[in-house]
Structure formats: C-alpha cells, structure tokens
C-alpha positions as CSV (number, residue, x, y, z in Angstrom):
1,M,-2.9,-5.8,-1.7
2,A,-5.3,-7.4,0.8
3,A,-5.8,-10.5,-1.3
4,R,-2.1,-11.0,-1.7
5,Y,-1.5,-10.7,2.1
6,A,-4.4,-13.1,2.7
7,G,-3.0,-15.6,0.2
8,V,0.5,-15.5,1.5
9,L,-0.3,-15.7,5.2
10,G,-2.9,-18.3,4.6
11,L,-0.6,-20.5,2.6
12,V,2.3,-20.1,5.0
13,A,0.0,-21.1,7.9
14,F,-1.3,-24.1,6.0
15,L,2.1,-25.4,5.0
16,A,3.4,-24.9,8.5
17,S,0.5,-26.9,9.9
18,I,1.0,-29.6,7.4
19,A,4.8,-29.7,8.1
20,R,4.1,-29.9,11.9
21,G,1.7,-32.7,11.3
22,A,4.2,-34.6,9.2
23,I,6.9,-34.2,11.8
24,D,4.6,-35.4,14.5
25,G,3.5,-38.4,12.4
26,Q,-0.1,-37.3,12.2
27,G,-0.4,-37.8,8.4
28,L,-3.8,-36.7,7.1
29,A,-5.1,-36.0,10.6
30,A,-3.3,-32.7,10.4
31,T,-5.4,-31.5,7.5
32,P,-8.4,-30.1,9.4
33,S,-6.1,-28.0,11.7
34,A,-4.2,-26.9,8.6
35,C,-7.4,-25.7,6.9
36,F,-8.4,-23.9,10.1
37,A,-5.0,-22.2,10.2
38,L,-5.3,-21.3,6.6
39,A,-8.7,-19.6,7.2
40,V,-7.6,-17.7,10.3
41,F,-4.4,-16.4,8.8
42,A,-6.0,-15.6,5.5
43,A,-8.5,-13.4,7.4
44,I,-5.7,-11.8,9.4
45,G,-3.8,-11.2,6.1
46,A,-6.8,-9.7,4.5
47,I,-7.2,-7.2,7.3
48,A,-3.5,-6.4,7.4
49,G,-3.5,-5.9,3.6
50,K,-6.5,-3.6,3.7
51,I,-4.9,-1.5,6.4
52,A,-1.6,-1.4,4.4
53,Q,-3.4,-0.5,1.2
54,T,-5.3,2.3,2.9
55,A,-2.1,3.7,4.4
56,V,-0.3,3.7,1.1
57,E,-3.2,5.3,-0.8
58,E,-3.5,8.0,1.9
59,S,0.2,8.7,1.8
60,V,0.2,9.0,-2.0
61,H,-2.9,11.2,-1.9
62,Q,-1.2,13.6,0.6
63,N,2.0,13.7,-1.4
64,M,0.2,14.4,-4.6
65,K,-1.8,17.1,-3.0
66,A,1.3,18.8,-1.6
67,E,3.0,18.6,-5.0
68,I,0.0,20.2,-6.7
69,E,-0.2,23.0,-4.2
70,A,3.6,23.6,-4.5
71,F,3.2,23.7,-8.3
72,E,0.2,26.1,-8.2
73,N,2.0,28.4,-5.7
74,A,5.1,28.5,-8.0
75,A,2.9,29.3,-11.0
76,A,1.1,32.0,-9.1
77,E,4.4,33.5,-7.9
78,G,5.7,33.4,-11.5
79,A,2.6,35.1,-12.8
80,A,2.8,37.8,-10.1
81,L,6.5,38.4,-10.9
82,Q,5.8,38.7,-14.6
83,E,3.0,41.3,-13.9
84,T,5.3,43.5,-11.8
85,T,8.2,43.5,-14.2
86,P,8.3,46.6,-16.5
87,A,7.8,45.9,-20.2
88,S,11.1,47.6,-21.1
89,S,13.1,45.2,-19.0
90,Q,11.4,42.1,-20.4
91,G,13.3,42.5,-23.7
92,A,10.3,42.8,-25.9
93,W,11.1,41.9,-29.5
C-alpha cells in the first residue's frame, strides 16, 4: 500500500509541476522542480501509505481476534449446555 501511495502522489506532483511549467512557458526548465516535487510527494505518500497499511492490518487483527473469541465462547457455552442436559432428554437413539 505504501508503494502505491508513493507512486500516485509522486506522479501527480510531477505532472502538476510539468503542467505549471508548460503554462508559465518554462519548457524543460520546469523539469528539475518537477523531479523535486516527485521525490518529496513520493516520500509523503510512502509515509501515508505505511500508516494506512498499519491501521488496516491492526483493525483486521482486532476484528479477527474478537470473532475467534466469540466463536470460542459460543463453543464453550454449547459444550457446557450439552454436559448439563440429561441423557433422557437428548433423544438418544
């Protein structure tokens, strides 16, 4: 996810800088500032992507942990209920 954010933000910054240079009539003179913008925004994107990835992974981990605990609790309650039910009412065949 971090690489995607870095690539997208870097490319957008690069293209915006090139477009600004073309509008201002700078031509190839805008290329160094566009490369600098690409590097800066790619770094920002990488950091933002890493933070987003960590947040998503932590959320998924917490949700899975809660689901597993709920399943285990339900299974334990079912086992406890089965142990307390008399054999005659279970309909033994």
